[in-house]
SEKEDREN-401231 format. One record per residue (C-alpha): residue in one letter; residue number from 0; y, z, x. Coordinates in Angstrom, 3 decimals. Layout:
! residues N
<a NUM <Y Z X>>
...
***
This chain:
! residues 136
<m 0 <-46.430 18.964 37.748>>
<i 1 <-44.697 15.810 38.647>>
<v 2 <-47.524 14.100 37.541>>
<l 3 <-46.691 15.428 33.373>>
<r 4 <-43.003 14.754 34.300>>
<r 5 <-43.844 10.930 34.894>>
<r 6 <-46.569 10.762 31.366>>
<k 7 <-43.291 12.622 29.302>>
<i 8 <-40.467 9.864 30.772>>
<q 9 <-43.601 6.952 30.394>>
<t 10 <-44.443 8.539 26.780>>
<r 11 <-40.420 8.573 25.850>>
<f 12 <-39.936 5.093 27.022>>
<r 13 <-42.969 3.456 25.491>>
<e 14 <-41.579 5.422 22.230>>
<l 15 <-38.471 4.266 22.099>>
<g 16 <-39.291 0.050 23.348>>
<v 17 <-42.149 1.089 19.898>>
<a 18 <-38.672 2.673 17.995>>
<l 19 <-36.535 -1.002 18.762>>
<v 20 <-39.324 -2.912 18.551>>
<a 21 <-39.705 -1.797 14.804>>
<a 22 <-36.065 -1.725 14.155>>
<l 23 <-35.711 -4.916 14.849>>
<y 24 <-38.795 -5.927 12.675>>
<l 25 <-37.221 -4.161 10.002>>
<a 26 <-33.944 -6.098 10.289>>
<g 27 <-35.738 -8.744 9.804>>
<c 28 <-37.356 -8.092 6.526>>
<g 29 <-35.745 -9.374 3.549>>
<s 30 <-33.913 -12.691 4.844>>
<g 31 <-36.714 -14.473 2.273>>
<a 32 <-35.802 -16.589 -0.761>>
<d 33 <-35.074 -13.878 -2.768>>
<h 34 <-32.141 -12.418 0.490>>
<h 35 <-29.125 -11.056 -1.935>>
<p 36 <-25.898 -12.283 -0.281>>
<a 37 <-24.271 -9.575 0.942>>
<a 38 <-21.049 -9.075 -1.149>>
<p 39 <-17.978 -11.228 -0.831>>
<p 40 <-14.578 -10.134 1.774>>
<p 41 <-12.214 -8.238 -0.648>>
<p 42 <-9.475 -10.241 -1.063>>
<r 43 <-6.671 -9.738 1.706>>
<l 44 <-3.035 -9.990 2.421>>
<p 45 <-1.336 -12.162 5.221>>
<r 46 <-0.298 -9.543 7.150>>
<a 47 <3.174 -10.778 7.379>>
<l 48 <4.083 -10.525 3.955>>
<a 49 <1.894 -6.697 3.564>>
<a 50 <4.593 -5.841 6.157>>
<a 51 <7.263 -6.867 4.745>>
<l 52 <6.221 -5.643 1.127>>
<a 53 <5.639 -2.512 3.279>>
<a 54 <9.221 -2.246 4.663>>
<q 55 <10.217 -2.930 1.143>>
<s 56 <9.055 -0.331 -0.583>>
<d 57 <9.290 2.165 2.865>>
<a 58 <12.893 1.815 1.784>>
<i 59 <13.256 2.210 -2.130>>
<a 60 <11.440 5.767 -1.381>>
<q 61 <14.361 6.422 1.967>>
<a 62 <17.028 5.907 -0.738>>
<l 63 <14.826 7.651 -4.020>>
<v 64 <14.804 10.622 -0.984>>
<a 65 <18.416 10.061 -0.076>>
<g 66 <19.063 10.761 -3.733>>
<d 67 <20.037 7.361 -4.330>>
<p 68 <18.406 6.321 -7.191>>
<c 69 <21.129 2.652 -7.827>>
<r 70 <19.909 1.800 -4.149>>
<a 71 <16.286 2.376 -4.723>>
<s 72 <16.383 0.921 -8.657>>
<s 73 <18.160 -2.811 -6.483>>
<l 74 <15.513 -2.301 -4.033>>
<a 75 <12.452 -2.146 -6.290>>
<r 76 <14.018 -5.496 -7.946>>
<i 77 <14.469 -7.152 -4.919>>
<l 78 <10.607 -6.388 -4.060>>
<q 79 <9.768 -7.334 -7.667>>
<a 80 <11.477 -10.645 -7.153>>
<h 81 <10.004 -10.842 -3.255>>
<t 82 <6.039 -9.841 -5.423>>
<i 83 <6.672 -12.707 -8.035>>
<a 84 <7.265 -15.184 -5.576>>
<a 85 <4.312 -15.650 -3.078>>
<i 86 <2.235 -14.692 -6.140>>
<n 87 <4.158 -17.620 -7.304>>
<a 88 <3.875 -19.527 -3.711>>
<r 89 <0.005 -18.313 -3.243>>
<r 90 <0.697 -16.620 -0.364>>
<i 91 <-1.461 -13.552 -2.359>>
<a 92 <-4.736 -14.155 -3.042>>
<a 93 <-5.936 -14.042 -7.168>>
<g 94 <-7.892 -11.038 -6.859>>
<l 95 <-4.633 -8.931 -5.561>>
<q 96 <-2.647 -10.463 -7.588>>
<e 97 <-2.462 -8.481 -10.906>>
<p 98 <-2.548 -5.043 -9.265>>
<l 99 <0.361 -6.119 -6.784>>
<a 100 <2.616 -6.974 -9.295>>
<g 101 <1.759 -4.659 -12.207>>
<a 102 <2.370 -1.592 -9.158>>
<v 103 <6.030 -2.902 -8.504>>
<t 104 <6.526 -3.739 -12.131>>
<d 105 <5.230 0.250 -12.754>>
<l 106 <8.132 1.314 -10.212>>
<a 107 <10.871 -0.890 -11.016>>
<t 108 <11.134 0.349 -14.307>>
<r 109 <10.451 4.065 -13.518>>
<i 110 <13.457 3.925 -11.222>>
<h 111 <16.606 4.882 -13.719>>
<c 112 <20.235 4.001 -11.965>>
<t 113 <22.515 7.070 -13.327>>
<p 114 <25.932 6.254 -12.110>>
<p 115 <27.602 9.055 -11.442>>
<p 116 <30.526 10.068 -13.700>>
<d 117 <34.295 9.557 -13.267>>
<q 118 <36.043 10.980 -10.477>>
<e 119 <38.985 10.630 -12.356>>
<r 120 <37.589 12.239 -16.257>>
<g 121 <38.073 16.010 -16.398>>
<h 122 <40.866 17.269 -14.360>>
<g 123 <42.187 19.421 -16.434>>
<k 124 <44.179 16.759 -18.235>>
<k 125 <43.990 15.992 -21.948>>
<k 126 <45.338 13.200 -23.504>>
<g 127 <49.061 13.816 -24.659>>
<k 128 <49.604 16.935 -22.928>>
<h 129 <50.893 16.977 -19.251>>
<k 130 <51.592 19.165 -16.652>>
<h 131 <54.331 20.217 -14.596>>
<e 132 <56.447 17.852 -17.738>>
<g 133 <59.673 19.544 -17.515>>
<n 134 <61.455 20.110 -21.122>>
<d 135 <64.504 18.216 -20.016>>
***
């Protein structure tokens, strides 16, 4: 029984060794002249810039959730200006410039600021008629 168990263990180690050698061999295949280079990594934003833009967009979302579209619109215009400045300063990779600028512009144009109605109007006062006027 012990001999049989040792053979199974030895056989498994051999199988594992053969599999490992085969994997290494196959990993080395294709590294000849017809090798296709890996796709370049996707463009990235600098970490600090990405964090700043994300914080600004979070502030816009918070203003919208709070029911303050005028503040959200103002913040969106600021985000748009910062994005354009970063693009002009070449801090944003070329592959990200158009999608990022388009998304920020779309956001800024979709937020509409409608100021609240004037509080002084419409409190029962009409032109030419005044309550509480005496007939003197």
